[in-house]
Steps between C-alpha positions, in 0.01 A plus 500: 500500500604863495138607458400299805784644708408860411129437564564336838731784602250774415200317646701424814568872554133604475417440871801712599393767250161515670637513855781743418429728202865604487594144403231517233667814365834320486352202314319732261826690436682175429233394251507844336877549472645148492211351298533158663198377303679572172779261597258211451380344174163346589166592652650712781631750247154627406355525851425843648711448809556872561123558496440226758773628729372858469143398592614298802735778616236771467241287681745431780574869530129580528455248782828583675523692825766741385472844662432799279382284211511680165548403137778750426709757677360854450823629354559750220658230283200271545256777412714578195470140379123512549475830314708360214274194471190723494655729241578208271147366548350835401725518194367160391137600552532814291724346236353483149727224373495205737614146436318196644778411746565852631265458796648157567845658523361772722354237733840334529655840572247563777587163653865603514408829668273314743776259603743789546252683722416188699871443558518828693229370732671165564863611534502690828850452638859524389541124535199435276646730237838329516343154458295619203809649336683171553221305331478735201877523455551123520219438254675713240837368614383147417460592134820702510701202621323248276545697179835649601652155540358398163650817352844396626458137391405609148794747492269797454295333229179487703220724377183536707205557271243539778472513877354248745138602439226728620597865505861395432437302184650772280880496499515880545275485807701208632827692459356808671378292796844346543656848492275600788597181686875571488489782763288277724745210475796731556340661805404166654844356435690793649274517806518126574736405783526127424792457262362210296164666439666835423729348239218297347272801460779720366588231247147532363568858389744430211297196392188715488688757292597222257136401474411857407764489227356167379162664436663720231269777617622852423273641766638246748855599401429869565328418830793282604747778420303761695456261793874435512579873488254580778632220721859614442411861578324405824779272618737595780809503277393655171846496343547127555141430394529689171839340435353154556205592282733605220694175523177300489390695195827438316497135597140468389584635155750218461266215590154605382390342171516694176123474460450697821739775389323525164164511674599778740690695236216494252357852487138581455581669169579161344144380547255530214299812565130439542258694285366796700138475600261785549288322760579436865629149565314333788787262566682784677249499783565150624467481876749218553 
């Protein structure tokens, strides 16, 4: 039943994606960040929904009557992304120690760059940007609330071994993505005038932080700490913000599970040292 509901929802949005490419970008972002297809258990889970939405959206953009039609904004940041993709491609071509899936990873990386560039062509107004930020933030906020509530129910005993799927399947990548979502949720909550929506969005922030803790990711812990420090420094009242941050830190030490403290406190020197190798390791050149 869930597979049918997801399939009908995505198929039902395809005509709107063709008529209005911006809606196609929103649906694609939802499939990429929220991974709706991974919430099913049947045949809908293995379908390439993002590919179908991307093809329909791109076709609709080609046949649209938008003025000044272009595939990316000629900006320094866009040219930098293109140059980086070309540089990585050249490094693969001239590499003497390639693995079979290196070019497959590079293709996926180029798709990410292509979507980022195409986004600059679709998002042309402040309102479009705000809607896109809402969609991305709420997609991550969904997992923050879902896992944060489970973290509270299990009294801190929840441990997330992997993310929802796709590029976020690794728990470290999942934790990093949630760290980047916290400033978005905080900004949207503070800028919202409707009280109920503002409180709901702001409530997602601590739940998302709990989800990051549940991943037991040391990289996620460092990213969460730096994110909190930056947000406190950029706040209007820095003294109150740093004081609140200190109280949250002390309170967190009292409620986090012992396994998380041991995981974060484990230094790299306690790991078994790998035997040094004289050859270059190709695994260091992964594109994604």
